[in-house]
LOKOLVO-778655 format. One record per residue: x, y, z of N, C-alpha, C, CB in turn; residue number from 1. Coordinates in steps of 0.02 Angstrom, whole numbers, always signed. Glycine has a CB too. Layout:
residues N
nc1: X | nc2: Y | nc3: Z | cac1: X | cac2: Y | cac3: Z | cc1: X | cc2: Y | cc3: Z | cbc1: X | cbc2: Y | cbc3: Z | num: NUM $
...
//
This chain:
residues 93
nc1: +6586 | nc2: +2993 | nc3: +3904 | cac1: +6556 | cac2: +3049 | cac3: +3939 | cc1: +6530 | cc2: +3097 | cc3: +3886 | cbc1: +6608 | cbc2: +3084 | cbc3: +3986 | num: 1 $
nc1: +6467 | nc2: +3118 | nc3: +3894 | cac1: +6438 | cac2: +3164 | cac3: +3845 | cc1: +6461 | cc2: +3235 | cc3: +3858 | cbc1: +6361 | cbc2: +3160 | cbc3: +3847 | num: 2 $
nc1: +6448 | nc2: +3278 | nc3: +3810 | cac1: +6472 | cac2: +3347 | cac3: +3812 | cc1: +6442 | cc2: +3385 | cc3: +3872 | cbc1: +6454 | cbc2: +3383 | cbc3: +3747 | num: 3 $
nc1: +6380 | nc2: +3373 | nc3: +3887 | cac1: +6347 | cac2: +3408 | cac3: +3944 | cc1: +6382 | cc2: +3390 | cc3: +4010 | cbc1: +6272 | cbc2: +3390 | cbc3: +3947 | num: 4 $
nc1: +6397 | nc2: +3327 | nc3: +4020 | cac1: +6432 | cac2: +3305 | cac3: +4080 | cc1: +6501 | cc2: +3335 | cc3: +4083 | cbc1: +6436 | cbc2: +3227 | cbc3: +4083 | num: 5 $
nc1: +6537 | nc2: +3334 | nc3: +4028 | cac1: +6604 | cac2: +3364 | cac3: +4026 | cc1: +6602 | cc2: +3438 | cc3: +4042 | cbc1: +6636 | cbc2: +3352 | cbc3: +3957 | num: 6 $
nc1: +6552 | nc2: +3473 | nc3: +4016 | cac1: +6544 | cac2: +3545 | cac3: +4029 | cc1: +6530 | cc2: +3557 | cc3: +4103 | cbc1: +6487 | cbc2: +3574 | cbc3: +3986 | num: 7 $
nc1: +6489 | nc2: +3515 | nc3: +4133 | cac1: +6473 | cac2: +3522 | cac3: +4204 | cc1: +6534 | cc2: +3509 | cc3: +4248 | cbc1: +6416 | cbc2: +3473 | cbc3: +4223 | num: 8 $
nc1: +6574 | nc2: +3459 | nc3: +4230 | cac1: +6636 | cac2: +3445 | cac3: +4267 | cc1: +6684 | cc2: +3504 | cc3: +4262 | cbc1: +6669 | cbc2: +3380 | cbc3: +4240 | num: 9 $
nc1: +6691 | nc2: +3532 | nc3: +4203 | cac1: +6735 | cac2: +3591 | cac3: +4195 | cc1: +6710 | cc2: +3650 | cc3: +4235 | cbc1: +6740 | cbc2: +3610 | cbc3: +4121 | num: 10 $
nc1: +6644 | nc2: +3658 | nc3: +4238 | cac1: +6615 | cac2: +3713 | cac3: +4276 | cc1: +6628 | cc2: +3704 | cc3: +4351 | cbc1: +6539 | cbc2: +3717 | cbc3: +4263 | num: 11 $
nc1: +6619 | nc2: +3644 | nc3: +4376 | cac1: +6631 | cac2: +3629 | cac3: +4446 | cc1: +6706 | cc2: +3640 | cc3: +4462 | cbc1: +6610 | cbc2: +3557 | cbc3: +4464 | num: 12 $
nc1: +6748 | nc2: +3618 | nc3: +4418 | cac1: +6820 | cac2: +3627 | cac3: +4427 | cc1: +6838 | cc2: +3701 | cc3: +4431 | cbc1: +6860 | cbc2: +3593 | cbc3: +4370 | num: 13 $
nc1: +6810 | nc2: +3741 | nc3: +4387 | cac1: +6822 | cac2: +3813 | cac3: +4387 | cc1: +6798 | cc2: +3845 | cc3: +4451 | cbc1: +6789 | cbc2: +3846 | cbc3: +4326 | num: 14 $
nc1: +6739 | nc2: +3825 | nc3: +4475 | cac1: +6712 | cac2: +3852 | cac3: +4537 | cc1: +6757 | cc2: +3835 | cc3: +4596 | cbc1: +6641 | cbc2: +3826 | cbc3: +4549 | num: 15 $
nc1: +6781 | nc2: +3773 | nc3: +4599 | cac1: +6825 | cac2: +3752 | cac3: +4654 | cc1: +6891 | cc2: +3789 | cc3: +4651 | cbc1: +6836 | cbc2: +3676 | cbc3: +4651 | num: 16 $
nc1: +6918 | nc2: +3799 | nc3: +4592 | cac1: +6980 | cac2: +3836 | cac3: +4584 | cc1: +6971 | cc2: +3908 | cc3: +4610 | cbc1: +7003 | cbc2: +3837 | cbc3: +4511 | num: 17 $
nc1: +6915 | nc2: +3939 | nc3: +4590 | cac1: +6901 | cac2: +4007 | cac3: +4613 | cc1: +6892 | cc2: +4009 | cc3: +4689 | cbc1: +6838 | cbc2: +4035 | cbc3: +4578 | num: 18 $
nc1: +6856 | nc2: +3962 | nc3: +4716 | cac1: +6845 | cac2: +3960 | cac3: +4788 | cc1: +6911 | cc2: +3952 | cc3: +4826 | cbc1: +6797 | cbc2: +3903 | cbc3: +4806 | num: 19 $
nc1: +6953 | nc2: +3906 | nc3: +4803 | cac1: +7018 | cac2: +3896 | cac3: +4834 | cc1: +7061 | cc2: +3959 | cc3: +4831 | cbc1: +7055 | cbc2: +3838 | cbc3: +4801 | num: 20 $
nc1: +7060 | nc2: +3993 | nc3: +4774 | cac1: +7099 | cac2: +4054 | cac3: +4767 | cc1: +7074 | cc2: +4109 | cc3: +4815 | cbc1: +7096 | cbc2: +4079 | cbc3: +4695 | num: 21 $
nc1: +7009 | nc2: +4115 | nc3: +4820 | cac1: +6979 | cac2: +4166 | cac3: +4864 | cc1: +6997 | cc2: +4151 | cc3: +4937 | cbc1: +6903 | cbc2: +4168 | cbc3: +4855 | num: 22 $
nc1: +6985 | nc2: +4090 | nc3: +4959 | cac1: +6999 | cac2: +4072 | cac3: +5029 | cc1: +7073 | cc2: +4084 | cc3: +5045 | cbc1: +6979 | cbc2: +3999 | cbc3: +5042 | num: 23 $
nc1: +7116 | nc2: +4059 | nc3: +5002 | cac1: +7188 | cac2: +4067 | cac3: +5014 | cc1: +7208 | cc2: +4140 | cc3: +5019 | cbc1: +7227 | cbc2: +4032 | cbc3: +4959 | num: 24 $
nc1: +7186 | nc2: +4180 | nc3: +4971 | cac1: +7207 | cac2: +4249 | cac3: +4970 | cc1: +7176 | cc2: +4291 | cc3: +5027 | cbc1: +7189 | cbc2: +4280 | cbc3: +4904 | num: 25 $
nc1: +7114 | nc2: +4278 | nc3: +5043 | cac1: +7082 | cac2: +4314 | cac3: +5099 | cc1: +7118 | cc2: +4298 | cc3: +5164 | cbc1: +7007 | cbc2: +4297 | cbc3: +5104 | num: 26 $
nc1: +7130 | nc2: +4233 | nc3: +5176 | cac1: +7165 | cac2: +4215 | cac3: +5238 | cc1: +7236 | cc2: +4243 | cc3: +5239 | cbc1: +7167 | cbc2: +4139 | cbc3: +5245 | num: 27 $
nc1: +7270 | nc2: +4243 | nc3: +5182 | cac1: +7337 | cac2: +4272 | cac3: +5178 | cc1: +7336 | cc2: +4346 | cc3: +5195 | cbc1: +7367 | cbc2: +4261 | cbc3: +5108 | num: 28 $
nc1: +7286 | nc2: +4382 | nc3: +5169 | cac1: +7280 | cac2: +4454 | cac3: +5184 | cc1: +7266 | cc2: +4466 | cc3: +5258 | cbc1: +7224 | cbc2: +4485 | cbc3: +5142 | num: 29 $
nc1: +7222 | nc2: +4425 | nc3: +5286 | cac1: +7207 | cac2: +4430 | cac3: +5358 | cc1: +7271 | cc2: +4418 | cc3: +5398 | cbc1: +7152 | cbc2: +4380 | cbc3: +5379 | num: 30 $
nc1: +7309 | nc2: +4368 | nc3: +5379 | cac1: +7371 | cac2: +4352 | cac3: +5413 | cc1: +7421 | cc2: +4410 | cc3: +5408 | cbc1: +7402 | cbc2: +4288 | cbc3: +5383 | num: 31 $
nc1: +7424 | nc2: +4442 | nc3: +5351 | cac1: +7470 | cac2: +4498 | cac3: +5342 | cc1: +7449 | cc2: +4558 | cc3: +5384 | cbc1: +7474 | cbc2: +4518 | cbc3: +5268 | num: 32 $
nc1: +7385 | nc2: +4564 | nc3: +5396 | cac1: +7359 | cac2: +4619 | cac3: +5436 | cc1: +7373 | cc2: +4609 | cc3: +5510 | cbc1: +7284 | cbc2: +4627 | cbc3: +5424 | num: 33 $
nc1: +7366 | nc2: +4546 | nc3: +5532 | cac1: +7376 | cac2: +4531 | cac3: +5603 | cc1: +7408 | cc2: +4462 | cc3: +5610 | cbc1: +7309 | cbc2: +4535 | cbc3: +5642 | num: 34 $
nc1: +7473 | nc2: +4462 | nc3: +5622 | cac1: +7510 | cac2: +4399 | cac3: +5627 | cc1: +7488 | cc2: +4358 | cc3: +5688 | cbc1: +7584 | cbc2: +4412 | cbc3: +5630 | num: 35 $
nc1: +7455 | nc2: +4389 | nc3: +5735 | cac1: +7431 | cac2: +4352 | cac3: +5794 | cc1: +7377 | cc2: +4302 | cc3: +5775 | cbc1: +7404 | cbc2: +4401 | cbc3: +5846 | num: 36 $
nc1: +7347 | nc2: +4310 | nc3: +5716 | cac1: +7295 | cac2: +4265 | cac3: +5694 | cc1: +7322 | cc2: +4202 | cc3: +5661 | cbc1: +7249 | cbc2: +4301 | cbc3: +5646 | num: 37 $
nc1: +7387 | nc2: +4197 | nc3: +5654 | cac1: +7417 | cac2: +4139 | cac3: +5621 | cc1: +7397 | cc2: +4074 | cc3: +5656 | cbc1: +7493 | cbc2: +4145 | cbc3: +5619 | num: 38 $
nc1: +7398 | nc2: +4074 | nc3: +5722 | cac1: +7380 | cac2: +4013 | cac3: +5759 | cc1: +7307 | cc2: +3995 | cc3: +5746 | cbc1: +7392 | cbc2: +4022 | cbc3: +5834 | num: 39 $
nc1: +7263 | nc2: +4044 | nc3: +5747 | cac1: +7192 | cac2: +4031 | cac3: +5735 | cc1: +7181 | cc2: +4005 | cc3: +5665 | cbc1: +7150 | cbc2: +4095 | cbc3: +5746 | num: 40 $
nc1: +7216 | nc2: +4033 | nc3: +5616 | cac1: +7209 | cac2: +4010 | cac3: +5547 | cc1: +7236 | cc2: +3939 | cc3: +5541 | cbc1: +7245 | cbc2: +4057 | cbc3: +5498 | num: 41 $
nc1: +7293 | nc2: +3925 | nc3: +5571 | cac1: +7321 | cac2: +3858 | cac3: +5570 | cc1: +7274 | cc2: +3807 | cc3: +5602 | cbc1: +7389 | cbc2: +3857 | cbc3: +5605 | num: 42 $
nc1: +7245 | nc2: +3826 | nc3: +5659 | cac1: +7197 | cac2: +3782 | cac3: +5692 | cc1: +7135 | cc2: +3770 | cc3: +5648 | cbc1: +7176 | cbc2: +3811 | cbc3: +5760 | num: 43 $
nc1: +7116 | nc2: +3821 | nc3: +5610 | cac1: +7060 | cac2: +3813 | cac3: +5564 | cc1: +7075 | cc2: +3761 | cc3: +5511 | cbc1: +7043 | cbc2: +3880 | cbc3: +5531 | num: 44 $
nc1: +7137 | nc2: +3760 | nc3: +5487 | cac1: +7156 | cac2: +3708 | cac3: +5439 | cc1: +7156 | cc2: +3639 | cc3: +5472 | cbc1: +7225 | cbc2: +3723 | cbc3: +5408 | num: 45 $
nc1: +7179 | nc2: +3636 | nc3: +5535 | cac1: +7176 | cac2: +3572 | cac3: +5572 | cc1: +7103 | cc2: +3549 | cc3: +5577 | cbc1: +7207 | cbc2: +3580 | cbc3: +5643 | num: 46 $
nc1: +7059 | nc2: +3595 | nc3: +5594 | cac1: +6987 | cac2: +3579 | cac3: +5600 | cc1: +6959 | cc2: +3554 | cc3: +5533 | cbc1: +6948 | cbc2: +3640 | cbc3: +5623 | num: 47 $
nc1: +6980 | nc2: +3586 | nc3: +5479 | cac1: +6956 | cac2: +3566 | cac3: +5412 | cc1: +6979 | cc2: +3495 | cc3: +5396 | cbc1: +6981 | cbc2: +3615 | cbc3: +5358 | num: 48 $
nc1: +7041 | nc2: +3479 | nc3: +5411 | cac1: +7067 | cac2: +3411 | cac3: +5399 | cc1: +7029 | cc2: +3360 | cc3: +5441 | cbc1: +7143 | cbc2: +3407 | cbc3: +5414 | num: 49 $
nc1: +7016 | nc2: +3377 | nc3: +5504 | cac1: +6977 | cac2: +3331 | cac3: +5547 | cc1: +6907 | cc2: +3322 | cc3: +5521 | cbc1: +6975 | cbc2: +3358 | cbc3: +5619 | num: 50 $
nc1: +6876 | nc2: +3376 | nc3: +5496 | cac1: +6809 | cac2: +3372 | cac3: +5468 | cc1: +6807 | cc2: +3324 | cc3: +5409 | cbc1: +6784 | cbc2: +3442 | cbc3: +5448 | num: 51 $
nc1: +6856 | nc2: +3330 | nc3: +5364 | cac1: +6859 | cac2: +3286 | cac3: +5306 | cc1: +6865 | cc2: +3213 | cc3: +5330 | cbc1: +6919 | cbc2: +3304 | cbc3: +5261 | num: 52 $
nc1: +6908 | nc2: +3202 | nc3: +5379 | cac1: +6917 | cac2: +3134 | cac3: +5405 | cc1: +6852 | cc2: +3109 | cc3: +5437 | cbc1: +6974 | cbc2: +3132 | cbc3: +5456 | num: 53 $
nc1: +6818 | nc2: +3150 | nc3: +5476 | cac1: +6756 | cac2: +3130 | cac3: +5508 | cc1: +6701 | cc2: +3113 | cc3: +5457 | cbc1: +6731 | cbc2: +3186 | cbc3: +5555 | num: 54 $
nc1: +6696 | nc2: +3154 | nc3: +5406 | cac1: +6646 | cac2: +3141 | cac3: +5353 | cc1: +6661 | cc2: +3074 | cc3: +5319 | cbc1: +6646 | cbc2: +3198 | cbc3: +5301 | num: 55 $
nc1: +6725 | nc2: +3062 | nc3: +5305 | cac1: +6744 | cac2: +2999 | cac3: +5273 | cc1: +6729 | cc2: +2940 | cc3: +5317 | cbc1: +6818 | cbc2: +3001 | cbc3: +5254 | num: 56 $
nc1: +6742 | nc2: +2947 | nc3: +5382 | cac1: +6729 | cac2: +2892 | cac3: +5429 | cc1: +6654 | cc2: +2878 | cc3: +5432 | cbc1: +6756 | cbc2: +2909 | cbc3: +5499 | num: 57 $
nc1: +6614 | nc2: +2931 | nc3: +5437 | cac1: +6541 | cac2: +2921 | cac3: +5441 | cc1: +6513 | cc2: +2892 | cc3: +5377 | cbc1: +6507 | cbc2: +2988 | cbc3: +5455 | num: 58 $
nc1: +6542 | nc2: +2911 | nc3: +5320 | cac1: +6518 | cac2: +2886 | cac3: +5255 | cc1: +6541 | cc2: +2814 | cc3: +5243 | cbc1: +6543 | cbc2: +2930 | cbc3: +5198 | num: 59 $
nc1: +6594 | nc2: +2794 | nc3: +5277 | cac1: +6619 | cac2: +2726 | cac3: +5270 | cc1: +6643 | cc2: +2711 | cc3: +5200 | cbc1: +6565 | cbc2: +2677 | cbc3: +5289 | num: 60 $
nc1: +6625 | nc2: +2652 | nc3: +5176 | cac1: +6649 | cac2: +2629 | cac3: +5111 | cc1: +6614 | cc2: +2664 | cc3: +5052 | cbc1: +6639 | cbc2: +2555 | cbc3: +5105 | num: 61 $
nc1: +6564 | nc2: +2705 | nc3: +5067 | cac1: +6530 | cac2: +2740 | cac3: +5012 | cc1: +6573 | cc2: +2797 | cc3: +4984 | cbc1: +6463 | cbc2: +2767 | cbc3: +5035 | num: 62 $
nc1: +6626 | nc2: +2816 | nc3: +5021 | cac1: +6673 | cac2: +2867 | cac3: +4996 | cc1: +6737 | cc2: +2832 | cc3: +4976 | cbc1: +6687 | cbc2: +2922 | cbc3: +5051 | num: 63 $
nc1: +6756 | nc2: +2836 | nc3: +4912 | cac1: +6818 | cac2: +2804 | cac3: +4890 | cc1: +6878 | cc2: +2834 | cc3: +4928 | cbc1: +6827 | cbc2: +2812 | cbc3: +4814 | num: 64 $
nc1: +6927 | nc2: +2793 | nc3: +4946 | cac1: +6985 | cac2: +2817 | cac3: +4983 | cc1: +7023 | cc2: +2873 | cc3: +4948 | cbc1: +7033 | cbc2: +2760 | cbc3: +4996 | num: 65 $
nc1: +7024 | nc2: +2872 | nc3: +4881 | cac1: +7060 | cac2: +2924 | cac3: +4845 | cc1: +7027 | cc2: +2993 | cc3: +4854 | cbc1: +7064 | cbc2: +2908 | cbc3: +4771 | num: 66 $
nc1: +6961 | nc2: +2994 | nc3: +4869 | cac1: +6928 | cac2: +3058 | cac3: +4883 | cc1: +6953 | cc2: +3088 | cc3: +4948 | cbc1: +6852 | cbc2: +3048 | cbc3: +4886 | num: 67 $
nc1: +6962 | nc2: +3046 | nc3: +4999 | cac1: +6988 | cac2: +3069 | cac3: +5063 | cc1: +7059 | cc2: +3096 | cc3: +5055 | cbc1: +6987 | cbc2: +3012 | cbc3: +5114 | num: 68 $
nc1: +7100 | nc2: +3058 | nc3: +5019 | cac1: +7170 | cac2: +3079 | cac3: +5009 | cc1: +7172 | cc2: +3145 | cc3: +4972 | cbc1: +7209 | cbc2: +3025 | cbc3: +4969 | num: 69 $
nc1: +7132 | nc2: +3152 | nc3: +4919 | cac1: +7130 | cac2: +3214 | cac3: +4880 | cc1: +7105 | cc2: +3272 | cc3: +4923 | cbc1: +7085 | cbc2: +3206 | cbc3: +4819 | num: 70 $
nc1: +7052 | nc2: +3262 | nc3: +4962 | cac1: +7025 | cac2: +3315 | cac3: +5004 | cc1: +7077 | cc2: +3338 | cc3: +5056 | cbc1: +6961 | cbc2: +3292 | cbc3: +5039 | num: 71 $
nc1: +7111 | nc2: +3291 | nc3: +5087 | cac1: +7162 | cac2: +3310 | cac3: +5136 | cc1: +7221 | cc2: +3345 | cc3: +5103 | cbc1: +7186 | cbc2: +3248 | cbc3: +5175 | num: 72 $
nc1: +7238 | nc2: +3323 | nc3: +5043 | cac1: +7292 | cac2: +3356 | cac3: +5006 | cc1: +7274 | cc2: +3429 | cc3: +4990 | cbc1: +7307 | cbc2: +3317 | cbc3: +4940 | num: 73 $
nc1: +7212 | nc2: +3440 | nc3: +4971 | cac1: +7189 | cac2: +3508 | cac3: +4956 | cc1: +7193 | cc2: +3551 | cc3: +5019 | cbc1: +7117 | cbc2: +3508 | cbc3: +4928 | num: 74 $
nc1: +7171 | nc2: +3524 | nc3: +5076 | cac1: +7175 | cac2: +3562 | cac3: +5139 | cc1: +7248 | cc2: +3581 | cc3: +5153 | cbc1: +7145 | cbc2: +3520 | cbc3: +5198 | num: 75 $
nc1: +7293 | nc2: +3533 | nc3: +5146 | cac1: +7363 | cac2: +3547 | cac3: +5161 | cc1: +7395 | cc2: +3595 | cc3: +5109 | cbc1: +7403 | cbc2: +3482 | cbc3: +5162 | num: 76 $
nc1: +7374 | nc2: +3590 | nc3: +5046 | cac1: +7399 | cac2: +3637 | cac3: +4996 | cc1: +7376 | cc2: +3708 | cc3: +5011 | cbc1: +7377 | cbc2: +3616 | cbc3: +4926 | num: 77 $
nc1: +7313 | nc2: +3715 | nc3: +5032 | cac1: +7287 | cac2: +3780 | cac3: +5050 | cc1: +7321 | cc2: +3807 | cc3: +5112 | cbc1: +7211 | cbc2: +3777 | cbc3: +5060 | num: 78 $
nc1: +7336 | nc2: +3762 | nc3: +5160 | cac1: +7372 | cac2: +3782 | cac3: +5220 | cc1: +7440 | cc2: +3811 | cc3: +5201 | cbc1: +7381 | cbc2: +3722 | cbc3: +5269 | num: 79 $
nc1: +7476 | nc2: +3775 | nc3: +5158 | cac1: +7542 | cac2: +3797 | cac3: +5137 | cc1: +7538 | cc2: +3862 | cc3: +5098 | cbc1: +7576 | cbc2: +3743 | cbc3: +5095 | num: 80 $
nc1: +7489 | nc2: +3868 | nc3: +5054 | cac1: +7482 | cac2: +3929 | cac3: +5014 | cc1: +7466 | cc2: +3989 | cc3: +5059 | cbc1: +7427 | cbc2: +3921 | cbc3: +4961 | num: 81 $
nc1: +7430 | nc2: +3976 | nc3: +5114 | cac1: +7410 | cac2: +4030 | cac3: +5159 | cc1: +7464 | cc2: +4046 | cc3: +5210 | cbc1: +7346 | cbc2: +4012 | cbc3: +5194 | num: 82 $
nc1: +7490 | nc2: +3995 | nc3: +5242 | cac1: +7536 | cac2: +4005 | cac3: +5298 | cc1: +7610 | cc2: +3997 | cc3: +5279 | cbc1: +7520 | cbc2: +3957 | cbc3: +5353 | num: 83 $
nc1: +7623 | nc2: +3969 | nc3: +5220 | cac1: +7692 | cac2: +3956 | cac3: +5201 | cc1: +7715 | cc2: +3889 | cc3: +5228 | cbc1: +7737 | cbc2: +4011 | cbc3: +5225 | num: 84 $
nc1: +7777 | nc2: +3875 | nc3: +5218 | cac1: +7805 | cac2: +3810 | cac3: +5238 | cc1: +7816 | cc2: +3803 | cc3: +5313 | cbc1: +7869 | cbc2: +3799 | cbc3: +5203 | num: 85 $
nc1: +7809 | nc2: +3857 | nc3: +5350 | cac1: +7822 | cac2: +3853 | cac3: +5422 | cc1: +7769 | cc2: +3813 | cc3: +5458 | cbc1: +7825 | cbc2: +3922 | cbc3: +5452 | num: 86 $
nc1: +7710 | nc2: +3807 | nc3: +5429 | cac1: +7656 | cac2: +3768 | cac3: +5460 | cc1: +7659 | cc2: +3697 | cc3: +5433 | cbc1: +7585 | cbc2: +3800 | cbc3: +5446 | num: 87 $
nc1: +7681 | nc2: +3651 | nc3: +5474 | cac1: +7688 | cac2: +3581 | cac3: +5452 | cc1: +7620 | cc2: +3547 | cc3: +5452 | cbc1: +7736 | cbc2: +3543 | cbc3: +5498 | num: 88 $
nc1: +7608 | nc2: +3505 | nc3: +5401 | cac1: +7544 | cac2: +3469 | cac3: +5399 | cc1: +7534 | cc2: +3427 | cc3: +5462 | cbc1: +7541 | cbc2: +3423 | cbc3: +5338 | num: 89 $
nc1: +7474 | nc2: +3428 | nc3: +5488 | cac1: +7457 | cac2: +3390 | cac3: +5548 | cc1: +7428 | cc2: +3323 | cc3: +5531 | cbc1: +7410 | cbc2: +3429 | cbc3: +5591 | num: 90 $
nc1: +7403 | nc2: +3315 | nc3: +5470 | cac1: +7368 | cac2: +3254 | cac3: +5450 | cc1: +7404 | cc2: +3223 | cc3: +5391 | cbc1: +7294 | cbc2: +3269 | cbc3: +5432 | num: 91 $
nc1: +7423 | nc2: +3161 | nc3: +5400 | cac1: +7457 | cac2: +3124 | cac3: +5347 | cc1: +7415 | cc2: +3062 | cc3: +5333 | cbc1: +7531 | cbc2: +3106 | cbc3: +5366 | num: 92 $
nc1: +7401 | nc2: +3049 | nc3: +5269 | cac1: +7363 | cac2: +2990 | cac3: +5250 | cc1: +7410 | cc2: +2941 | cc3: +5219 | cbc1: +7304 | cbc2: +3008 | cbc3: +5203 | num: 93 $
//
Protein backbone atom coordinates (compact mmCIF):
# COMPACT_ATOMS: atom_id res chain seq x y z
CA UNK A 1 0.00 0.00 0.00
CA UNK A 2 1.44 3.37 -0.96
CA UNK A 3 1.66 6.33 1.39
CA UNK A 4 -1.23 8.20 -0.26
CA UNK A 5 -3.58 5.24 0.20
CA UNK A 6 -2.48 4.78 3.81
CA UNK A 7 -3.05 8.49 4.48
CA UNK A 8 -6.54 8.29 2.95
CA UNK A 9 -7.42 5.24 5.07
CA UNK A 10 -6.26 7.03 8.23
CA UNK A 11 -8.30 10.08 7.25
CA UNK A 12 -11.45 8.00 6.70
CA UNK A 13 -10.87 6.22 10.01
CA UNK A 14 -10.53 9.56 11.82
CA UNK A 15 -13.72 10.87 10.22
CA UNK A 16 -15.66 7.74 11.20
CA UNK A 17 -14.34 7.93 14.77
CA UNK A 18 -15.42 11.57 14.99
CA UNK A 19 -18.84 10.80 13.51
CA UNK A 20 -19.40 7.93 15.93
CA UNK A 21 -18.39 10.10 18.88
CA UNK A 22 -20.71 12.91 17.81
CA UNK A 23 -23.72 10.65 17.22
CA UNK A 24 -23.21 8.80 20.49
CA UNK A 25 -22.79 11.92 22.58
CA UNK A 26 -25.64 13.88 20.97
CA UNK A 27 -28.05 10.98 21.43
CA UNK A 28 -26.83 10.51 25.02
CA UNK A 29 -27.46 14.21 25.75
CA UNK A 30 -30.93 14.00 24.20
CA UNK A 31 -31.64 10.94 26.31
CA UNK A 32 -30.51 12.74 29.47
CA UNK A 33 -32.79 15.66 28.64
CA UNK A 34 -35.86 13.50 28.06
CA UNK A 35 -35.86 9.86 29.13
CA UNK A 36 -39.13 9.34 27.26
CA UNK A 37 -37.07 9.39 24.06
CA UNK A 38 -35.19 6.23 25.03
CA UNK A 39 -37.63 4.02 23.14
CA UNK A 40 -37.40 6.18 20.02
CA UNK A 41 -33.61 6.16 20.16
CA UNK A 42 -33.56 2.39 20.69
CA UNK A 43 -35.92 1.91 17.75
CA UNK A 44 -33.61 4.10 15.67
CA UNK A 45 -30.75 1.70 16.39
CA UNK A 46 -33.03 -1.21 15.41
CA UNK A 47 -33.79 0.61 12.16
CA UNK A 48 -30.08 1.19 11.53
CA UNK A 49 -29.30 -2.51 12.01
CA UNK A 50 -32.14 -3.46 9.64
CA UNK A 51 -30.86 -0.94 7.08
CA UNK A 52 -27.37 -2.48 7.19
CA UNK A 53 -28.88 -5.93 6.73
CA UNK A 54 -31.10 -4.75 3.84
CA UNK A 55 -28.16 -3.11 2.06
CA UNK A 56 -26.11 -6.28 2.45
CA UNK A 57 -28.95 -8.43 1.11
CA UNK A 58 -29.45 -6.17 -1.91
CA UNK A 59 -25.71 -6.07 -2.60
CA UNK A 60 -25.49 -9.85 -2.36
CA UNK A 61 -22.06 -11.38 -2.70
CA UNK A 62 -20.51 -8.06 -3.70
CA UNK A 63 -20.37 -7.15 0.02
CA UNK A 64 -17.96 -9.33 2.00
CA UNK A 65 -19.66 -10.95 5.04
CA UNK A 66 -17.11 -9.41 7.41
CA UNK A 67 -18.34 -5.94 6.35
CA UNK A 68 -21.87 -6.81 7.47
CA UNK A 69 -20.63 -8.21 10.77
CA UNK A 70 -18.47 -5.12 11.39
CA UNK A 71 -21.28 -2.71 10.48
CA UNK A 72 -23.75 -4.46 12.79
CA UNK A 73 -21.14 -4.54 15.56
CA UNK A 74 -20.66 -0.78 15.22
CA UNK A 75 -24.43 -0.20 15.42
CA UNK A 76 -24.62 -2.30 18.59
CA UNK A 77 -21.55 -0.63 20.12
CA UNK A 78 -23.09 2.78 19.49
CA UNK A 79 -26.39 1.54 20.96
CA UNK A 80 -24.59 0.41 24.12
CA UNK A 81 -22.57 3.62 24.35
CA UNK A 82 -25.75 5.67 24.01
CA UNK A 83 -28.31 3.65 25.95
CA UNK A 84 -26.10 1.59 28.24
CA UNK A 85 -26.36 -2.11 28.83
CA UNK A 86 -30.09 -2.03 29.48
CA UNK A 87 -30.81 -2.04 25.75
CA UNK A 88 -30.15 -5.57 24.54
CA UNK A 89 -28.96 -6.03 20.96
CA UNK A 90 -31.79 -6.98 18.64
CA UNK A 91 -29.61 -8.23 15.80
CA UNK A 92 -27.14 -11.05 16.15
CA UNK A 93 -24.99 -12.23 13.25
